[in-house]
N, C-alpha and C positions, 0 to 999 in steps of 0.2 A: 504494500500500500504506500502511495506517495504521501509526503508531508507538504506543508505549505511553503517549504524552503526550496530554493533553487541554487544550483551551483553557478560558478562564474560564467559558464556558457549559456545559462538560462534553462538548463535541463532540471527536471524535478529530482529531488533527493528522496530516496525511498527509506521507509522506516527501518528496514533491516540493515541498512548501510549507515544510519545516523548513530554515531557514537555519543554525541552530546552537542549542546550549543549554549552560548552565553549571550552577553549584551552585544557583542560585535562580531562574533565568529561562530562557525559551525565546524565540527570535526566529523569527517566521513571516512568510512572504510573503503579504500581503493587499492587494489593490487597488493594486499597484505600490508599496507601502510595506513597510518592515521593521517589524513590530509586535512589541514585546517584551512578554511576559506572564509571570506567575508560573509557575514550574515546577510541573507537576501531573501525576502519574501516575494511572493508574486506581485504584491502591490508596493514594494519598496521603490522609493524615488532614486534617480541616479545619484543625487547628492548624498542620500543615506548610504548607498553602496560605496561611494567614493570615500566617505569618512571611515567606513569599516575596512576598506582596503588600506588606508593610511595606518590604521591600528595594526593590521596584519604586518605591514612593512616595518613599522616601528618595533614590533615584537621580534621580527627577524634580526634586527640589530642587536637585541639582547641575546638571542641565541648565538649570534656570531661571537659576541663577547664571552659567552659561557661555553664556547666550543670545547669539547673534551673535558668538561668540568665534572668531576666525579659527583654523582648524586643528582645530576640534571638530565632530563629526557634528551636523548640524542636526536638531532635533526638529520635528515637525509639529503634534502635539497630544497631550494627555494625557487619559486617563480614570482612574477610580479604580483599575483593575486593569491597564491597558495603557499603553504609550508608543509612539506612532507616530513612526517615524524615517525619514529619507531613505534610500532604497535605494541602496547602493553597488555598482555594477555588477561590480566586479572582486573583491569579497569581502574577506577578511582577508589580512593580509600573510603570515602563516604558510602559508596554503593557496597563495597566489600563488607564494611562493618554492619550494614543493614541485614546481611545474610550469614555472617560468620562471627564467632566469638573467639578472637585470637588469644593464645596463651600469653601469660606475662612475659615469657622468654621472647616470643615473637614481637610483642609490643615494645619491649626494651630494645630489641634489635632495630626496630623502626625508628625509635626516638634517637638512638645513637646515629643512625644513618642520616636522619633529618638534620641533626645538629652539626654533624661534620660537613654535610652538603651545604648548609647555610653558611658555615665558616668559609667554605670554598667560594661560594657565590660572593660573599662580602670581600674576599681577597681579590676578586675580579672587579671590585668597585661597582657593584650592582646592589640596589635596594629592591627587594622583591615586592613589598607593599601589599600583597594580597595572598597571604598564606592561609590555606583552609584545606579541610579534608577533601573537598572536591577537586583541588588543584595538586593533589599528590597521587601518583599512579603506581600500580604494582605490576611488576613483570611476572614471568612464568615461575620464577623462584620465590616470589613475594618480596623481592628487594624493592625498595621505594625510591621514587624519583620525583623531583620537582618539575612542574610544568606550568604553563599559562603565566606569561610575563607581560600581559597587556597593560598592567598598571605599574610595571616596574620602572625604575629610574637608572639610567646609565650615568654614573659619575665619571669625571676625568680619571684616567689611569693614575694610580699612586695617590689618590685622595685619602686623607686621614678619615677613615670610615667611622671612627669613634665620635667625631664631631660633625660628620656629614649630615645635612638636613635638606630634604626636598619638600617644602611646604608642610612640614611636620612629620614626614615619614623619615625613618632613620633605621639604623641597625637595631635600636631599642624597640621600635614598633614591630619589626620583624620578629624579634625574640618574644615579645608579648603575644603576637599572633601564633607563634609556634607553641607557646604555653597553652593557648586555647586548644590547639590540635591535641596536645598531650592530654589535656583535661577531658576532651570529648572521647578519646580512645579509652582512657582509663575508667571513666565514669559511665560511659554509654549515654551521656546526656548532652544535648546541644548547649552551646555556650556562645554568647555574643561578646566580642572584644571590640566595642564600638568606638571608633576613632573620630567620628563626626557627630557625636551626640549634641554638642552645643554650637558647633561651627562647621557648616558644610564646606567652607572654603579652605579650611586648614585642618590637618589631622591633629588631634589633641589626645593626651593620655587619658584613658577612661578612669573615672572615679572608682575606688576599690569597692564601694558598696553596690556598684552595678555588676560586679562579677560574683560568681558563686563561691561558696566556702570551699577551701581546700583541706579542711581538717578531716582527719580519719579516712582519707583516700590515699591509695598508693601513689607515691612520688609527689604527695601534696607539697612538701617544702620546696621542691624544685619548681613546681608550677607556680607557687607563691613568689619565688624569686624572679621568675619570668615576668610576672605581673607587677613587679616593683621596678620602677625606673632605675636603671643602673644596678639592679640586683645582680645581674650578670653583666660584666663590663663589655663582653662581646660573645659571639657564638662559640668561640673556642673554650671559654670558661664554662658555658653550658654543656658542651661536649665532654669536658673533663668531669663535670659533676655526674653526668649520665654514665660515663665509662667507669666511674667509681662505685656505681650501684651493683650490689652482689645479688 
């Protein structure tokens, strides 16, 4: 059955091929690859599509910066309107968790992979800005990879990332969002780490009372430090804390 979505050539996208879609892009199964293309409905205007193409092209620049970065989804090739990505057999983390209860050992393995990957990303002078279970993918071995960099910021090479700020987004907001992911996996409950509660134009650190309690849950102290500004100076410190968990 076809969906209301069209590919860049104007052909309908079928349900069985649609892997997912967001505000600006759709991901479609093509020839064993996950192909990201601009979001286009049958009634989309040319201006709407052009804006979404620009988002795709900007994300391609992030993938170029993160080329061969451990813990990041690999890209295969780019065209003017599409990004060909490696297909991740087990889909996104949010969908996986809705159908599976991972062991603590697997959870801890994921958290360590995420923290080390985030450290690698920051070392490439990139702020992710949108870390969520839906943007983390699982391969055939259940190894986890970051994907979806449509909101990300590419800073100049050799930027001091501890002080880098892009309209409120920073390595600290990335760590805070990763803490949200850890909380959701450990607790099985949804969590909002809202960065635009009071100011839609600039990201601001959420008030503690807007976040759930971390008492009496596994890894609660680590999650709490993620939700404390400068609780972890950088992702490397978070990785060290997770590596020390027995």
